[in-house]
Structures are given as structure tokens and as C-alpha cells.
ZAMARGU-4260 file (C-alpha; in steps of 0.2 Angstrom, whole numbers, plus 5000, padded with zeros to 4 digits):
<rodrens>
0) 5000/5000/5000 | 5007/5017/4995 | 5011/5029/5009 | 4996/5041/5013 | 4998/5059/5014
5) 4990/5059/5031 | 5002/5047/5041 | 4994/5046/5059 | 4988/5056/5073 | 4999/5071/5079
10) 4989/5077/5094 | 4972/5080/5101 | 4967/5097/5109 | 4953/5098/5122 | 4944/5112/5130
15) 4944/5108/5149 | 4940/5116/5166 | 4954/5122/5177 | 4972/5119/5173 | 4975/5110/5190
20) 4961/5098/5187 | 4967/5094/5170 | 4985/5093/5175 | 4982/5081/5189 | 4971/5070/5178
25) 4984/5068/5165 | 5000/5067/5175 | 4993/5058/5191 | 4979/5047/5185 | 4985/5043/5168
30) 5003/5045/5172 | 5008/5055/5156 | 5022/5066/5155 | 5020/5085/5156 | 5029/5089/5139
35) 5026/5107/5138 | 5018/5121/5148 | 5014/5136/5137 | 5000/5148/5132 | 4987/5152/5119
40) 4986/5170/5115 | 4969/5171/5107 | 4959/5185/5114 | 4964/5199/5126 | 4972/5188/5139
45) 4983/5173/5137 | 4979/5157/5145 | 4987/5140/5147 | 4990/5128/5134 | 4996/5111/5142
50) 5004/5097/5133 | 5005/5079/5138 | 5013/5063/5130 | 5028/5052/5131 | 5046/5057/5136
55) 5049/5067/5120 | 5031/5072/5116 | 5032/5061/5100 | 5018/5063/5087 | 5003/5052/5091
60) 5006/5052/5109 | 5001/5070/5112 | 4986/5077/5121 | 4985/5096/5123 | 4972/5106/5133
65) 4965/5123/5134 | 4959/5126/5152 | 4944/5137/5149 | 4935/5137/5166 | 4938/5156/5167
70) 4926/5159/5152 | 4912/5152/5163 | 4905/5142/5148 | 4901/5124/5146 | 4903/5116/5129
75) 4889/5104/5123 | 4894/5087/5116 | 4885/5081/5101 | 4886/5080/5082 | 4899/5089/5073
80) 4913/5085/5085 | 4927/5073/5090 | 4918/5065/5105 | 4930/5052/5112 | 4948/5051/5116
85) 4954/5033/5114 | 4971/5029/5120 | 4981/5013/5117 | 4987/5002/5132 | 4993/4984/5132
90) 4978/4972/5133 | 4985/4964/5148 | 4985/4980/5158 | 4966/4983/5157 | 4963/4975/5174
95) 4977/4986/5182 | 4969/5002/5174 | 4952/4997/5180 | 4959/4996/5198 | 4969/5012/5196
100) 4954/5022/5190 | 4943/5016/5204 | 4957/5021/5217 | 4955/5039/5210 | 4936/5038/5211
105) 4934/5037/5193 | 4920/5025/5187 | 4925/5015/5171 | 4914/5003/5161 | 4921/4988/5151
110) 4915/4988/5133 | 4921/4981/5116 | 4922/4989/5099 | 4929/4982/5083 | 4934/4967/5093
115) 4945/4977/5105 | 4941/4977/5123 | 4941/4994/5132 | 4938/5004/5148 | 4926/5019/5145
120) 4927/5033/5158 | 4927/5052/5158 | 4939/5067/5160 | 4934/5078/5175 | 4927/5090/5163
125) 4916/5077/5155 | 4925/5073/5139 | 4923/5054/5135 | 4939/5044/5137 | 4944/5026/5133
130) 4958/5015/5136 | 4958/5002/5122 | 4968/4985/5125 | 4980/4982/5110 | 4990/4966/5108
135) 5005/4976/5100 | 5010/4994/5100 | 5028/4998/5098 | 5027/5017/5103 | 5038/5021/5118
140) 5027/5025/5134 | 5032/5037/5148 | 5034/5030/5165 | 5036/5040/5181 | 5037/5025/5192
145) 5019/5025/5197 | 5013/5015/5182 | 5026/5002/5175 | 5031/5005/5157 | 5024/4988/5152
150) 5007/4994/5158 | 5008/5012/5152 | 4998/5022/5139 | 5006/5021/5122 | 4997/5036/5114
155) 4981/5040/5104 | 4974/5024/5097 | 4959/5032/5088 | 4946/5046/5090 | 4927/5044/5089
160) 4918/5058/5079 | 4899/5060/5080 | 4890/5063/5063 | 4872/5061/5058 | 4877/5052/5042
165) 4892/5045/5032 | 4889/5056/5017 | 4899/5067/5012 | 4911/5062/5026 | 4916/5046/5017
170) 4922/5056/5002 | 4931/5068/5012 | 4941/5054/5022 | 4945/5044/5006 | 4948/5057/4993
175) 4953/5072/5004 | 4962/5064/5020 | 4969/5049/5011 | 4961/5036/5023 | 4952/5019/5019
180) 4937/5012/5026 | 4942/4996/5035 | 4927/4990/5046 | 4910/4993/5053 | 4903/4989/5070
185) 4885/4994/5073 | 4884/5013/5072 | 4903/5014/5070 | 4913/5015/5054 | 4932/5014/5055
190) 4944/5023/5043 | 4963/5019/5043 | 4979/5027/5037 | 4991/5016/5028 | 4990/4999/5036
195) 4981/5006/5051 | 4985/5001/5069 | 4987/5011/5085 | 4987/5030/5081 | 4981/5027/5063
200) 4962/5026/5065 | 4947/5037/5065 | 4930/5030/5070 | 4914/5039/5065 | 4898/5036/5076
205) 4883/5038/5065 | 4868/5045/5076 | 4855/5057/5068 | 4847/5060/5084 | 4861/5069/5093
210) 4860/5088/5095 | 4874/5098/5086 | 4888/5101/5098 | 4897/5118/5101 | 4913/5123/5092
215) 4918/5139/5103 | 4928/5138/5118 | 4918/5129/5132 | 4923/5116/5145 | 4920/5098/5141
220) 4923/5096/5123 | 4937/5091/5111 | 4942/5106/5101 | 4951/5098/5086 | 4961/5083/5081
225) 4978/5085/5072 | 4986/5073/5060 | 5005/5071/5055 | 5011/5074/5037 | 5029/5073/5032
230) 5033/5090/5026 | 5027/5106/5019 | 5026/5099/5001 | 5014/5086/5007 | 5005/5099/5018
235) 5003/5110/5003 | 4996/5095/4992 | 4983/5091/5005 | 4978/5109/5006 | 4977/5111/4987
240) 4967/5094/4986 | 4954/5100/4999 | 4952/5117/4990 | 4949/5108/4974 | 4936/5097/4982
245) 4927/5114/4987 | 4934/5116/5005 | 4940/5133/5001 | 4940/5138/5020 | 4955/5127/5023
250) 4967/5139/5032 | 4984/5145/5028 | 4999/5138/5036 | 5000/5143/5054 | 5016/5143/5065
255) 5012/5135/5082 | 5030/5136/5089 | 5033/5117/5089 | 5024/5113/5073 | 5016/5121/5058
260) 4998/5118/5054 | 4983/5120/5042 | 4965/5118/5048 | 4949/5112/5039 | 4931/5111/5046
265) 4927/5093/5040 | 4909/5089/5033 | 4906/5080/5049 | 4908/5096/5058 | 4924/5091/5067
270) 4940/5102/5065 | 4955/5092/5058 | 4973/5099/5056 | 4987/5093/5045 | 5003/5096/5055
275) 5022/5096/5050 | 5033/5094/5066 | 5048/5106/5067 | 5065/5096/5067 | 5069/5103/5085
280) 5052/5097/5091 | 5048/5102/5109 | 5067/5105/5112 | 5066/5121/5102 | 5064/5132/5118
285) 5070/5120/5133 | 5082/5105/5134 | 5074/5089/5131 | 5079/5082/5148 | 5069/5097/5155
290) 5053/5097/5145 | 5038/5104/5154 | 5049/5110/5169 | 5043/5128/5167 | 5030/5139/5158
295) 5036/5144/5141 | 5031/5162/5135 | 5031/5165/5116 | 5047/5176/5111 | 5036/5191/5105
300) 5028/5191/5123 | 5044/5188/5133 | 5045/5206/5138 | 5028/5204/5147 | 5032/5188/5155
305) 5030/5194/5173 | 5013/5202/5169 | 5007/5187/5159 | 5012/5174/5172 | 5003/5184/5186
310) 4987/5184/5176 | 4987/5165/5175 | 4977/5153/5186 | 4987/5145/5199 | 4995/5128/5194
315) 5005/5117/5206 | 5017/5105/5198
</rodrens>
């Protein structure tokens, strides 16, 4: 099979409650590494943008969060969104994770989809999470000693997108996003990039009765899903192809400090991103052995560092 333009997941970005609540959930409960503590500068006042993943924050291991409790707005889950964050763990670890989640007071339910056993639970802000048991996932996990590496989270396995129907999503996924439909399970349809496998799936849940979800910043929803492409040439090709299909609102390339991105609002309503990682990765502004150790302020705002940091909500780490 030829190499698809879209290779695999790059990162997921969530709208969550407080920074502390989100930080404790990802670093203490799920035992992911705090890869980067930085800021988003949309609007009048900067606020946190937090990154979690494996030791180096490698592509497809990343979850990032916008803590938006200060807006005082709840997001509404529904159609037109990425609904569920599905992470890969060794199949043999599901019992361990069920006990660990229970110890933190988190209720988890055992389910199965596409023949894969999973634990379904929720982020404190209400976002649906799953740990899916996989027989083989070669991605390197982070271990802080609380969760042994042989049981730890490997990265994003898939995402579940809510949509009322598969048309025109199927055309977008196959012709625009270089994926292939590989399986159906009840209301769920799975697409894969290349040969598929952990980090290379997107699942659509077909449900015409759901309300339309919200797209603006609001606690409790997934903001967007990013996918890795090899370089700017491929990224430009994806953009041109989407525009040729009529998706003329596909964004220009945007520099996000650690990677460069284009965005498109897909026909399902969910926002997808095609991302080129910078060669330096997350080492561009701090040593790799110190990733996530301090809050990073964008160079153009460095002269306002003290003012900006004083405006942020407290975060103990």
C-alpha cells in the first residue's frame, strides 16, 4: 500500500475546566508526562495551553488542553465534534487500569468495539475517554514509576467523531484525507491510514438524533484533532486537494511554535489539522531532559512575562 499523505495522529486538543484539574488527571491518574507548559494568545488575555505525552512528546502520543474554566462556559457534546479520546494500552493492563481508575474515584465501564476490549470513563470536565487494549503497540510509553512502562499508555489509538450520516464524510476521508474504510461495527465506521494500527484510525459514530455540539471555547469538549504529514510539500498538496474538492476555507499555514499547521472544518463538523513537526520538536525552547519544567512564553511576549504569568490561574506541579 502506498504511503498516505496523512500518516497518523499528531495530537488532540481539548477544552477543559481548570488547569490544575486537567494537569492532575493527565499526569497523576493517567501518568503521562507534562511535555510542555505554554500559552494560547487568542483574545485579550493569554491562558494555558498544556501538553502531555511520552518522554519526548512524540507525534501520536500527544494530548493538549486549553483550560477554559475562566470563560464560565460549558461546551455541549453532540454531532459535529470529535467526541471520544481513545488511548492505546497493552491488553493485559486493562485490569490494572480498572483498579487504578477506581482508586482515584473514577468509574470505568468495560466495553468492546471492533473486537477490541476497552475501559470507558470520563475526564473531570466530562470529555469521554477510553483505554483500548491492544496486543501490539511499539510506541515508547512514559513511566514516572507509578505506572510500570509495560502497563503504560502508548498514545492515541483512535478518536470517535459524531456525525448524523456518512455522506459526504466518506468522500472527504478517502479522497481528501487519504484514509480507507476498513470496518463497521453497529453505528461505528472505522477509517485507517496506511496499514492502520494504533494511532492510525478514525472512528465515526453515526447518530442522527444527537444535538449539534458547540465549536467555541467551552469546558468539556474536544476542540480539534491533528494529524501528521511529512513536510510542507505534502501539507501544501493536502491543502490544494481539499480546496479543489470545494473546502475553500482550509486555512493558511500557521506557525504553532513546535509545529506548523493547516486547519479544515470537515463535513462531519469536526475540525481536523494537518501538521508538520519542526525538526527541533519540543526541544526548540528548553532542553529535552527538562521538558515541561517551566512555563514557556512566546518570544514576542517575553517582555511581558511577569505580567502574563501573574494573570494565569494557579498551577502546582
